[in-house]
Backbone bond lengths (Angstrom), bond angles and torsions (degrees), N, CA, C in turn:
res aa  C-N    CA-C-N  psi(-1)  N-CA   C-N-CA  omega(-1)  CA-C   N-CA-C  phi
1 X - - - 1.450 - - 1.523 110.48 -
2 X 1.321 116.08 149.01 1.451 119.03 171.93 1.528 108.23 -74.00
3 X 1.329 115.79 159.09 1.462 120.65 -174.85 1.521 112.88 -56.63
4 X 1.338 117.68 -47.30 1.461 120.03 -176.90 1.523 111.40 -64.84
5 X 1.335 116.68 -37.19 1.459 120.70 178.01 1.531 110.15 -64.72
6 X 1.335 116.49 -39.84 1.454 120.57 -179.16 1.530 110.84 -68.20
7 X 1.337 116.91 -40.11 1.461 120.86 177.50 1.525 110.02 -61.99
8 X 1.340 116.97 -42.57 1.466 120.59 177.18 1.526 110.84 -60.56
9 X 1.317 116.23 -40.98 1.464 121.63 178.45 1.527 110.90 -61.88
10 X 1.335 116.31 -45.37 1.462 120.42 -179.64 1.527 111.36 -64.66
11 X 1.339 116.36 -37.27 1.458 120.64 179.50 1.520 111.00 -62.43
12 X 1.325 116.02 -39.76 1.467 119.86 178.53 1.524 111.56 -72.54
13 X 1.322 116.22 -35.34 1.462 121.05 -173.77 1.530 112.92 -75.03
14 X 1.338 116.42 -40.83 1.461 120.27 -175.34 1.528 110.54 -107.82
15 X 1.301 115.57 107.72 1.459 121.22 179.26 1.536 109.61 -87.96
16 X 1.315 116.76 146.06 1.460 120.23 -177.98 1.516 110.88 -102.27
17 X 1.319 115.50 158.94 1.459 122.03 176.23 1.527 108.31 -141.06
18 X 1.309 116.29 163.74 1.454 120.46 -179.86 1.526 110.18 -56.94
19 X 1.321 119.54 140.87 1.461 126.34 13.73 1.534 114.77 -90.23
20 X 1.341 118.32 15.83 1.460 120.18 179.03 1.532 109.32 -71.99
21 X 1.312 116.22 124.47 1.460 122.61 177.26 1.519 110.09 -92.95
22 X 1.321 116.34 -37.35 1.469 122.00 -179.54 1.516 108.38 -148.13
23 X 1.323 116.68 128.60 1.451 121.17 -178.61 1.523 112.13 -103.88
24 X 1.320 116.41 -127.39 1.461 122.47 -176.26 1.523 110.76 -65.48
25 X 1.336 116.74 139.03 1.454 119.59 172.38 1.511 116.17 127.82
26 X 1.334 117.89 -9.65 1.458 120.27 177.04 1.527 108.30 -124.41
27 X 1.334 117.58 -171.70 1.464 119.83 -179.06 1.524 111.91 -70.88
28 X 1.337 117.38 -27.31 1.464 122.22 177.84 1.521 109.29 -140.22
29 X 1.319 115.49 157.55 1.458 120.39 165.69 1.523 107.67 -82.10
30 X 1.333 116.71 149.61 1.461 121.96 -176.86 1.525 108.66 -123.15
31 X 1.327 116.29 127.68 1.463 122.08 179.92 1.522 110.38 -126.30
32 X 1.342 116.22 150.07 1.455 120.27 170.86 1.524 108.20 -60.59
33 X 1.327 116.17 141.28 1.464 119.29 -174.46 1.530 110.55 -134.24
34 X 1.314 116.49 -71.94 1.457 121.58 175.32 1.523 108.15 -126.43
35 X 1.285 116.38 -178.37 1.464 120.04 -178.51 1.531 111.69 -59.74
36 X 1.319 116.65 -36.75 1.462 119.37 -175.25 1.512 115.39 -109.41
37 X 1.364 117.28 -2.47 1.460 119.34 -174.65 1.519 112.45 -134.98
38 X 1.332 114.30 152.05 1.458 122.35 169.88 1.523 109.16 -101.20
39 X 1.327 115.82 153.75 1.456 121.72 169.02 1.531 108.61 -91.66
40 X 1.338 117.54 139.16 1.459 123.00 176.60 1.521 109.23 -113.86
41 X 1.321 117.23 134.98 1.459 122.37 178.69 1.523 109.53 -130.10
42 X 1.332 116.47 132.34 1.460 120.74 177.38 1.520 109.64 -144.99
43 X 1.320 116.25 160.51 1.460 121.07 179.01 1.520 109.71 -149.79
44 X 1.325 116.25 133.21 1.466 121.38 176.68 1.519 109.76 -134.89
45 X 1.325 115.33 147.11 1.455 121.83 -177.73 1.526 109.59 -124.58
46 X 1.335 116.49 133.14 1.464 121.57 174.71 1.522 109.21 -108.21
47 X 1.330 115.85 135.62 1.454 121.57 -176.87 1.523 110.00 -127.31
48 X 1.318 115.96 131.03 1.462 121.57 176.72 1.529 110.26 -56.16
49 X 1.337 116.30 131.66 1.458 121.17 -179.40 1.514 113.62 92.79
50 X 1.338 117.15 -14.67 1.463 122.25 177.10 1.522 110.24 -112.78
51 X 1.337 115.83 -50.03 1.465 120.98 -175.39 1.526 113.36 -110.19
52 X 1.310 117.42 -11.86 1.460 122.50 175.55 1.528 108.53 -161.07
53 X 1.310 116.12 159.19 1.464 121.06 -177.80 1.526 111.16 -89.97
54 X 1.333 115.81 165.77 1.458 121.51 -177.02 1.522 112.35 -58.99
55 X 1.338 116.18 -36.35 1.463 119.86 -176.65 1.535 113.83 -90.65
56 X 1.328 118.22 10.64 1.457 121.49 179.12 1.528 110.52 -64.10
57 X 1.320 116.15 138.18 1.465 120.74 178.24 1.525 109.94 -59.95
58 X 1.331 118.13 131.78 1.474 120.30 -177.48 1.526 113.30 -60.27
59 X 1.321 118.30 -31.90 1.470 120.55 176.36 1.528 109.49 -58.73
60 X 1.341 116.83 -43.77 1.465 121.59 -179.25 1.524 111.58 -66.04
61 X 1.328 116.92 -34.83 1.474 120.42 177.50 1.523 109.90 -62.42
62 X 1.326 116.36 -46.89 1.454 120.49 179.35 1.513 112.42 -64.38
63 X 1.331 115.91 -42.29 1.472 120.69 178.97 1.527 110.66 -59.87
64 X 1.340 116.57 -49.74 1.463 119.90 -177.10 1.529 111.41 -64.13
65 X 1.331 116.91 -40.80 1.462 119.91 -178.37 1.528 111.22 -59.75
66 X 1.315 116.63 -40.73 1.459 119.36 178.03 1.525 110.56 -74.81
67 X 1.328 117.22 -39.28 1.472 121.50 -176.19 1.528 112.06 -62.38
68 X 1.340 117.99 -41.10 1.464 119.26 -177.20 1.531 111.07 -66.50
69 X 1.321 116.79 -32.07 1.458 120.44 176.71 1.526 111.61 -72.02
70 X 1.318 116.92 -42.08 1.466 120.45 176.94 1.522 110.01 -60.98
71 X 1.329 116.66 -37.48 1.460 121.17 179.15 1.525 111.21 -61.54
72 X 1.322 117.47 -36.35 1.471 120.88 176.74 1.528 111.33 -65.40
73 X 1.330 116.50 -42.90 1.465 120.36 177.48 1.522 110.16 -62.20
74 X 1.348 116.06 -41.49 1.465 121.24 179.27 1.522 110.95 -60.01
75 X 1.339 116.60 -41.23 1.462 121.10 -177.13 1.521 112.85 -62.93
76 X 1.335 117.03 -19.46 1.467 121.29 177.93 1.524 111.55 -99.69
77 X 1.338 116.49 2.79 1.460 120.72 178.10 1.509 114.99 84.99
78 X 1.354 117.26 10.82 1.451 120.90 -171.11 1.518 116.06 -99.70
79 X 1.338 113.97 -170.46 1.459 123.37 179.70 1.531 108.28 -128.03
80 X 1.339 119.41 126.74 1.467 121.49 179.81 1.521 111.65 -76.37
81 X 1.357 115.95 150.35 1.464 118.86 -176.73 1.521 114.19 -135.56
82 X 1.341 118.25 -51.03 1.455 121.13 -172.65 1.536 110.81 -131.85
83 X 1.345 116.14 144.79 1.463 120.35 -176.81 1.522 111.74 -132.97
84 X 1.327 114.90 144.80 1.461 123.22 168.53 1.526 106.84 -112.50
85 X 1.331 117.01 128.81 1.458 121.74 -174.42 1.527 110.02 -118.15
86 X 1.331 116.63 124.15 1.462 121.90 176.88 1.517 109.04 -121.14
87 X 1.335 116.33 134.49 1.458 120.58 -176.03 1.528 110.32 -136.15
88 X 1.343 115.14 138.30 1.452 121.64 173.10 1.517 108.35 -124.64
89 X 1.324 117.77 131.01 1.466 120.85 -178.38 1.532 109.97 -136.14
90 X 1.350 117.19 152.58 1.468 120.48 175.54 1.526 111.21 -62.37
91 X 1.304 116.85 155.68 1.464 122.54 -177.58 1.525 112.43 -58.79
92 X 1.345 116.85 -31.52 1.470 120.52 -176.24 1.530 113.20 -72.94
93 X 1.331 118.30 -15.53 1.458 120.67 179.75 1.533 109.60 -74.77
94 X 1.337 115.97 134.87 1.465 119.67 -176.95 1.524 111.88 -94.31
95 X 1.316 115.22 178.15 1.465 120.82 -177.52 1.523 111.33 -65.71
96 X 1.325 117.42 -29.12 1.468 120.43 178.40 1.523 110.54 -61.94
97 X 1.339 116.96 -39.80 1.457 122.34 178.25 1.524 110.48 -60.25
98 X 1.337 116.46 -45.60 1.457 121.22 179.78 1.531 111.57 -65.73
99 X 1.318 116.63 -38.80 1.469 119.69 179.68 1.522 111.31 -65.82
100 X 1.345 116.69 -36.20 1.462 119.92 178.88 1.531 110.92 -68.09
101 X 1.333 117.32 -38.30 1.469 119.97 173.77 1.525 109.70 -58.75
102 X 1.333 115.41 -44.97 1.458 120.63 179.47 1.524 111.71 -61.51
103 X 1.331 116.43 -37.30 1.466 120.39 178.19 1.532 110.89 -60.87
104 X 1.340 116.30 -41.06 1.464 120.34 178.86 1.516 111.79 -64.37
105 X 1.326 116.22 -42.52 1.460 121.03 177.25 1.526 110.37 -62.88
106 X 1.341 115.25 -46.56 1.466 120.60 -175.73 1.523 112.41 -64.31
107 X 1.338 116.95 -32.34 1.462 120.53 -179.35 1.527 111.14 -61.06
108 X 1.330 117.04 -42.94 1.463 120.05 178.68 1.525 111.50 -76.84
109 X 1.322 116.48 -34.25 1.471 119.06 176.97 1.525 110.31 -61.03
110 X 1.320 116.05 -40.47 1.461 120.28 179.37 1.524 110.65 -66.04
111 X 1.322 116.32 -40.98 1.468 121.08 -177.95 1.526 111.53 -66.51
112 X 1.336 117.26 -37.96 1.464 120.76 -175.01 1.533 113.42 -109.35
113 X 1.329 116.48 12.68 1.462 121.82 175.20 1.529 112.19 57.17
114 X 1.337 115.59 52.00 1.466 122.76 179.31 1.520 109.07 -107.63
115 X 1.328 117.42 139.19 1.464 122.59 178.00 1.524 110.20 -104.50
116 X 1.325 117.37 127.72 1.465 121.67 171.32 1.522 106.95 -86.63
117 X 1.333 116.15 122.50 1.462 119.91 -170.93 1.531 113.82 -119.97
118 X 1.340 117.49 6.02 1.459 119.45 178.98 1.515 111.92 164.20
119 X 1.341 115.84 -170.01 1.457 120.44 -179.61 1.512 111.87 151.72
120 X 1.353 116.48 -150.05 1.465 120.95 -176.58 1.525 108.90 -157.99
121 X 1.334 116.63 155.23 1.467 122.64 174.82 1.521 109.14 -129.59
122 X 1.342 115.69 145.01 1.458 120.86 -179.32 1.521 111.12 -152.70
123 X 1.317 116.05 160.39 1.455 121.12 170.36 1.531 107.88 -84.84
124 X 1.330 116.78 142.22 1.466 120.99 -178.39 1.520 110.10 -146.37
125 X 1.341 115.71 161.73 1.456 120.32 178.57 1.517 112.51 -69.15
126 X 1.356 116.09 -32.56 1.458 122.96 176.21 1.523 107.87 -133.63
127 X 1.320 115.81 163.53 1.460 119.17 177.68 1.524 110.26 -69.56
128 X 1.325 115.64 127.44 1.460 123.18 178.50 1.522 107.88 -131.65
129 X 1.323 116.66 133.30 1.461 120.84 179.47 1.522 108.43 -133.21
130 X 1.321 116.53 121.71 1.460 122.01 -178.63 1.523 109.54 -124.34
131 X 1.325 115.94 131.83 1.462 120.80 179.63 1.526 109.23 -125.93
132 X 1.309 115.78 132.87 1.464 122.35 170.78 1.523 106.60 -107.33
133 X 1.325 116.37 128.10 1.458 121.20 -174.56 1.527 110.43 -121.76
134 X 1.317 115.66 134.52 1.462 121.14 176.80 1.517 109.06 -113.87
135 X 1.329 115.80 140.09 1.455 120.91 176.27 1.510 110.03 -146.07
136 X 1.314 115.91 -168.53 1.458 119.86 177.09 1.518 109.73 -145.80
137 X 1.313 115.13 160.31 1.461 121.23 178.80 1.526 108.73 -147.06
138 X 1.310 116.16 140.26 1.457 120.05 174.17 1.529 109.00 -60.38
139 X 1.313 117.22 137.81 1.463 120.58 -175.48 1.526 112.04 -57.22
140 X 1.308 117.30 -36.68 1.458 120.81 -179.08 1.527 112.54 -74.65
141 X 1.356 117.46 -11.65 1.466 120.94 -177.95 1.529 113.13 -108.83
142 X 1.338 117.31 1.19 1.460 119.67 179.24 1.529 110.69 -61.86
143 X 1.334 116.11 132.34 1.466 121.56 177.43 1.525 108.38 -123.24
144 X 1.327 117.69 132.66 1.459 122.10 179.49 1.529 110.33 -121.59
145 X 1.314 115.66 177.54 1.469 120.90 176.66 1.528 112.21 -79.14
146 X 1.307 117.60 -14.67 1.458 120.51 -164.12 1.524 115.54 -101.34
147 X 1.342 117.71 12.51 1.458 118.56 -174.97 1.517 116.37 -103.28
148 X 1.335 118.40 2.38 1.474 120.64 -178.57 1.523 110.40 -64.90
149 X 1.345 116.22 142.59 1.455 121.80 -179.62 1.523 110.25 -130.48
150 X 1.339 117.71 149.63 1.465 120.24 177.56 1.521 111.42 -52.92
151 X 1.318 115.49 134.33 1.456 120.36 -177.44 1.513 113.43 98.99
152 X 1.342 117.44 -19.39 1.458 120.41 175.50 1.523 110.16 -62.55
153 X 1.321 115.80 152.58 1.460 121.74 175.78 1.520 109.57 -98.22
154 X 1.321 115.18 148.84 1.457 122.34 -173.92 1.528 109.59 -108.65
155 X 1.335 116.10 126.05 1.456 122.17 -178.23 1.528 110.89 -126.11
156 X 1.339 115.53 160.04 1.453 121.47 174.07 1.525 108.92 -139.04
157 X 1.333 116.43 144.95 1.462 119.87 174.14 1.526 109.26 -84.79
158 X 1.315 117.09 155.19 1.455 121.91 172.28 1.511 115.32 59.07
159 X 1.352 115.17 -150.70 1.457 122.22 179.36 1.523 110.02 -124.45
160 X 1.325 115.51 153.80 1.457 121.21 -176.37 1.534 110.65 -105.70
161 X 1.323 114.26 156.92 1.462 119.12 176.53 1.509 114.54 95.33
162 X 1.336 116.98 5.58 1.465 118.77 -177.64 1.527 112.23 -103.51
163 X 1.340 116.75 9.46 1.452 120.31 -177.48 1.508 113.94 -57.90
164 X 1.314 117.25 -40.07 1.462 120.96 -178.71 1.521 111.39 -63.31
165 X 1.334 116.49 -30.53 1.456 121.67 -177.94 1.527 111.67 -86.48
166 X 1.356 116.75 -38.72 1.465 120.42 -168.73 1.514 115.05 -114.94
167 X 1.338 118.75 5.31 1.468 119.02 -172.02 1.527 113.54 -65.35
168 X 1.330 117.76 -19.98 1.458 120.54 179.69 1.528 113.00 -94.32
169 X 1.318 116.83 -4.60 1.462 119.42 -175.27 1.527 113.15 -139.44
170 X 1.343 117.93 10.76 1.463 119.47 -175.29 1.527 111.50 -68.33
171 X 1.326 114.69 153.08 1.463 121.35 176.93 1.524 107.97 -103.04
172 X 1.335 117.58 120.45 1.474 120.20 -178.79 1.520 111.08 -57.06
173 X 1.346 116.74 146.31 1.460 122.11 -175.71 1.535 111.59 -83.93
174 X 1.315 116.18 47.84 1.459 119.91 -177.93 1.527 111.41 -68.94
175 X 1.313 116.97 -42.97 1.467 120.12 179.20 1.519 110.22 -60.88
176 X 1.330 117.08 -44.66 1.459 121.17 179.64 1.526 111.18 -62.98
177 X 1.329 116.24 -40.28 1.466 120.15 -179.55 1.527 111.25 -64.04
178 X 1.327 116.53 -39.59 1.458 119.37 179.81 1.530 111.54 -68.11
179 X 1.334 116.79 -35.12 1.468 119.96 175.15 1.524 109.67 -64.79
180 X 1.334 116.37 -45.86 1.466 120.32 -179.70 1.527 111.32 -62.91
181 X 1.328 116.84 -27.98 1.452 120.75 179.24 1.522 113.88 -64.85
182 X 1.329 116.28 -13.35 1.464 120.37 175.85 1.526 111.68 -77.43
183 X 1.345 116.18 -9.12 1.454 121.54 -179.36 1.528 109.14 -115.43
184 X 1.306 116.83 172.85 1.466 121.59 -179.60 1.524 109.56 -88.82
185 X 1.333 115.91 80.51 1.463 121.91 177.79 1.525 107.72 -79.81
186 X 1.313 117.60 123.31 1.468 119.78 -174.74 1.529 113.30 -81.18
187 X 1.329 117.12 -30.04 1.468 120.39 176.80 1.521 109.31 -160.32
188 X 1.335 115.86 157.44 1.470 119.59 179.27 1.522 109.81 -159.62
189 X 1.332 114.93 150.69 1.463 122.51 177.11 1.517 107.52 -150.31
190 X 1.332 117.71 147.61 1.464 118.08 174.90 1.529 109.10 -90.34
191 X 1.321 115.82 142.50 1.465 121.11 -173.64 1.531 110.41 -87.46
192 X 1.322 115.11 73.57 1.457 120.41 179.01 1.520 112.14 -82.00
193 X 1.322 116.79 -31.13 1.469 120.22 -173.58 1.523 113.86 -115.03
194 X 1.333 117.86 12.06 1.466 120.88 177.32 1.515 112.14 105.68
195 X 1.330 115.53 146.90 1.466 121.13 -179.01 1.521 112.28 -56.65
196 X 1.338 117.42 -44.22 1.463 120.63 -175.80 1.525 111.82 -59.33
197 X 1.322 116.99 -43.25 1.455 120.83 -178.00 1.526 111.93 -79.87
198 X 1.331 116.98 -46.38 1.461 119.64 -174.40 1.521 112.80 -71.51
199 X 1.329 118.61 -31.89 1.460 119.86 174.68 1.521 110.17 -66.06
200 X 1.311 117.52 -39.13 1.458 120.40 175.41 1.530 110.74 -62.58
201 X 1.329 117.32 -37.15 1.463 120.78 177.33 1.523 110.97 -63.45
202 X 1.333 116.12 -45.73 1.458 120.07 -179.70 1.521 110.90 -62.94
203 X 1.342 116.63 -45.82 1.464 120.51 -179.64 1.526 110.79 -62.03
204 X 1.306 116.18 -40.78 1.458 120.80 179.78 1.526 110.96 -65.02
205 X 1.333 116.84 -43.97 1.459 120.70 -179.87 1.528 111.69 -63.81
206 X 1.330 116.98 -31.97 1.464 121.86 -178.61 1.524 113.23 -93.37
207 X 1.338 116.74 -2.78 1.474 121.63 -178.50 1.525 111.79 57.14
208 X 1.335 115.60 44.46 1.459 121.79 178.86 1.524 108.94 -134.12
209 X 1.330 115.57 176.53 1.446 121.44 171.48 1.522 108.76 -109.86
210 X 1.333 115.91 177.23 1.467 119.92 178.92 1.520 109.34 -150.19
211 X 1.315 113.94 153.48 1.466 120.79 176.23 1.526 107.23 -132.42
212 X 1.339 116.58 123.74 1.463 121.03 177.80 1.524 108.87 -116.32
213 X 1.322 115.95 147.21 1.463 122.35 -177.05 1.520 109.44 -105.04
214 X 1.297 116.14 119.00 1.460 122.08 -173.43 1.515 112.39 -53.84
215 X 1.346 116.93 -43.34 1.463 119.47 -175.04 1.523 112.79 -71.27
216 X 1.340 118.11 -13.08 1.458 120.82 -179.25 1.530 113.03 -92.76
217 X 1.316 117.47 -16.60 1.465 120.87 -175.14 1.528 109.90 -71.49
218 X 1.333 118.40 120.89 1.470 121.10 -179.33 1.525 111.31 -75.75
219 X 1.318 116.13 115.02 1.465 121.72 -176.48 1.520 109.87 -107.39
220 X 1.328 115.84 138.62 1.456 122.88 179.75 1.525 110.01 -85.61
221 X 1.362 116.60 110.48 1.452 120.69 176.18 1.511 113.68 60.07
222 X 1.325 116.52 -151.87 1.468 122.37 -179.11 1.518 109.45 -138.60
223 X 1.331 115.78 57.11 1.467 121.48 -175.16 1.523 111.39 -99.64
224 X 1.310 116.28 56.07 1.453 120.60 179.33 1.510 111.07 129.15
225 X 1.324 115.67 179.65 1.453 120.67 -179.47 1.526 110.56 -74.28
226 X 1.334 115.92 163.64 1.454 120.91 178.44 1.526 110.26 -59.17
227 X 1.317 116.41 -40.59 1.464 121.28 179.45 1.531 110.90 -58.63
228 X 1.332 116.38 -41.70 1.460 120.23 178.29 1.526 110.86 -66.21
229 X 1.328 116.09 -39.60 1.462 120.60 -176.72 1.531 112.67 -61.30
230 X 1.328 117.01 -32.02 1.466 119.06 -176.58 1.532 112.74 -102.96
231 X 1.334 116.74 5.21 1.464 117.87 -177.97 1.529 114.48 -132.87
232 X 1.338 118.38 -8.58 1.472 117.88 -177.00 1.524 112.08 -76.79
233 X 1.340 117.33 -23.51 1.453 120.19 173.35 1.514 114.50 85.65
234 X 1.331 114.16 -177.81 1.467 125.31 177.55 1.529 113.84 64.30
235 X 1.331 116.09 31.74 1.467 120.17 171.89 1.526 110.98 -80.17
236 X 1.330 116.59 -37.47 1.462 123.95 -179.42 1.525 112.73 56.43
237 X 1.336 115.20 32.98 1.461 120.10 168.17 1.526 108.19 -86.00
238 X 1.335 116.55 172.89 1.458 121.45 178.81 1.523 110.13 -104.45
239 X 1.316 116.47 129.24 1.458 123.42 174.66 1.523 106.62 -107.47
240 X 1.342 117.84 124.24 1.457 119.35 -175.30 1.523 112.03 -143.71
241 X 1.333 115.13 162.16 1.466 121.46 -179.76 1.522 109.79 -124.78
242 X 1.323 114.99 146.30 1.468 121.74 176.55 1.523 108.98 -146.42
243 X 1.310 116.03 158.75 1.463 119.81 174.08 1.528 109.19 -68.80
244 X 1.334 118.50 157.70 1.476 120.25 177.98 1.522 112.97 -55.95
245 X 1.318 116.90 -39.04 1.456 119.96 179.72 1.515 112.42 -65.07
246 X 1.324 116.08 -41.96 1.460 120.38 179.62 1.529 110.61 -70.48
247 X 1.341 116.66 -32.57 1.464 120.55 176.57 1.524 111.31 -60.57
248 X 1.332 116.48 -38.72 1.469 120.47 177.66 1.520 111.15 -62.80
249 X 1.330 116.56 -39.07 1.462 120.62 178.10 1.526 110.99 -64.57
250 X 1.328 116.11 -40.78 1.468 120.01 179.60 1.526 110.71 -64.72
251 X 1.314 117.48 -45.07 1.462 121.13 -179.18 1.528 110.70 -65.91
252 X 1.329 117.23 -35.60 1.468 120.67 176.39 1.526 109.77 -64.70
253 X 1.337 116.47 -41.24 1.458 121.47 177.29 1.529 110.48 -61.44
254 X 1.333 116.78 -44.71 1.466 121.17 -178.63 1.529 110.84 -62.37
255 X 1.325 117.06 -41.94 1.467 120.08 179.26 1.529 111.27 -63.35
256 X 1.333 115.90 -32.11 1.459 120.19 -177.54 1.529 111.82 -84.60
257 X 1.333 117.29 -45.53 1.465 121.90 -173.97 1.534 114.30 -94.33
258 X 1.333 116.11 -31.52 1.476 121.37 -178.04 1.544 111.67 55.56
259 X 1.333 116.02 40.61 1.468 120.44 -178.39 1.520 113.18 -116.09
260 X 1.325 116.80 14.32 1.456 120.90 -175.15 1.526 109.47 -150.32
261 X 1.334 117.10 135.54 1.465 121.54 177.78 1.529 109.10 -118.13
262 X 1.326 116.51 107.47 1.460 121.10 178.84 1.527 109.77 -132.55
263 X 1.328 115.47 155.46 1.463 121.44 -179.83 1.520 109.23 -132.30
264 X 1.331 116.44 131.53 1.459 119.92 174.46 1.528 108.19 -77.82
265 X 1.336 116.97 128.44 1.462 120.16 -177.32 1.527 113.50 -121.79
266 X 1.324 118.11 -6.37 1.461 118.07 -178.62 1.509 112.53 174.10
267 X 1.339 115.18 -158.28 1.451 121.11 -177.38 1.530 110.23 -149.92
268 X 1.321 114.36 159.95 1.460 121.75 178.29 1.529 108.85 -90.79
269 X 1.336 116.38 139.74 1.463 121.82 -176.14 1.529 110.94 -122.87
270 X 1.329 114.98 163.19 1.467 120.46 175.98 1.529 111.39 -76.12
271 X 1.334 115.64 -32.76 1.462 120.84 -178.13 1.525 109.17 -73.72
272 X 1.320 117.09 123.41 1.456 121.21 -177.86 1.521 111.16 -64.15
273 X 1.327 114.97 154.59 1.457 121.12 -178.55 1.521 110.84 103.33
274 X 1.319 116.21 149.88 1.457 121.89 178.43 1.517 109.00 -107.01
275 X 1.325 115.95 127.43 1.460 121.19 -179.34 1.520 110.00 -121.85
276 X 1.326 115.60 146.42 1.454 121.37 175.57 1.524 108.94 -110.61
277 X 1.315 116.49 130.89 1.455 122.46 -177.16 1.531 108.58 -97.28
278 X 1.335 116.25 121.59 1.464 121.38 179.15 1.526 110.28 -75.40
279 X 1.338 116.00 168.15 1.466 120.29 178.37 1.524 112.13 -59.12
280 X 1.326 116.89 -27.88 1.463 121.99 -179.75 1.528 112.70 -74.30
281 X 1.330 116.24 -13.42 1.459 120.93 -176.96 1.511 113.00 99.78
282 X 1.322 117.29 -12.66 1.460 121.11 177.85 1.531 108.98 -77.64
283 X 1.324 116.33 145.92 1.462 120.13 -178.26 1.525 110.58 -123.07
284 X 1.323 114.36 155.65 1.466 120.30 176.76 1.518 108.85 -145.06
285 X 1.320 115.67 161.37 1.452 121.46 -178.39 1.527 109.86 -66.15
286 X 1.331 116.37 133.90 1.458 122.26 175.06 1.520 107.43 -96.65
287 X 1.313 116.05 104.52 1.462 120.92 -173.70 1.532 110.99 -73.97
288 X 1.332 114.50 156.40 1.476 121.53 -179.07 1.510 109.74 -77.34
289 X 1.312 116.73 76.17 1.462 121.50 178.83 1.518 109.35 -119.11
290 X 1.334 116.07 132.07 1.454 119.49 -179.55 1.496 110.84 -172.64
291 X 1.331 115.92 -163.13 1.450 122.37 179.27 1.523 108.77 -64.83
292 X 1.311 117.03 125.93 1.455 121.38 -177.58 1.520 110.49 -109.42
293 X 1.325 117.04 130.79 1.453 122.23 179.77 1.537 111.68 -96.17
294 X 1.336 115.98 -15.71 1.472 120.96 179.44 1.521 109.22 -125.63
């Protein structure tokens, strides 16, 4: 099965009950926690040959494994707190290799004040690293994929297409997400699998369409075709939607504080489907193509 088909299958198969507020289908699961906050839970797994190469520095493996989980928490507007780390390595890997992976994990934990509180170790045919991360978010600041509305404007942080260069060392956009949480963000998703695929996911979750303008999309350098830049994945930027009025407030804040870099790239439409508008004004369907895990 393709990944999206399998996720749909799991959503139908596993029904949620209280205190679960939101289960499968977003960047994190959401649970009732305290009177004013939700608990956020996410889990990501890195596998040698899929997410990193055999000769990748173990520090970078640990860093990326923690970073991709923090990025999921950021996409929901939250703050990460506790982690469970599970690792499987081939028999030939020594303790130094494992310690270097731990160093990469610890570097981000120190930066974002995250505590590692448990996990598991195993022998494996290839190096595998899985992290489950728990965080929390104020109920009024929770952001999901499903809140976009027709007329909303579409924004992205940073630049796209640099995943191949920075995927092992990127810094999750947690600070940016917390700033955006001060505004009425209608929907958000982290761009783990590429703009083309993740924008389709957001539109689908919100039951809306979207239109993006090719000339507005911020591209990093010239390391491949435009199609590759928006579909190769692992940018880990934030894609979000806001009403036009709220967008003005955000831009006013940026002019005053200069603490956030975002670019408007399109708008949400009533007509289902995601379309990309060429410089000529002609548009075509933007297919759900991106980094595939299955």
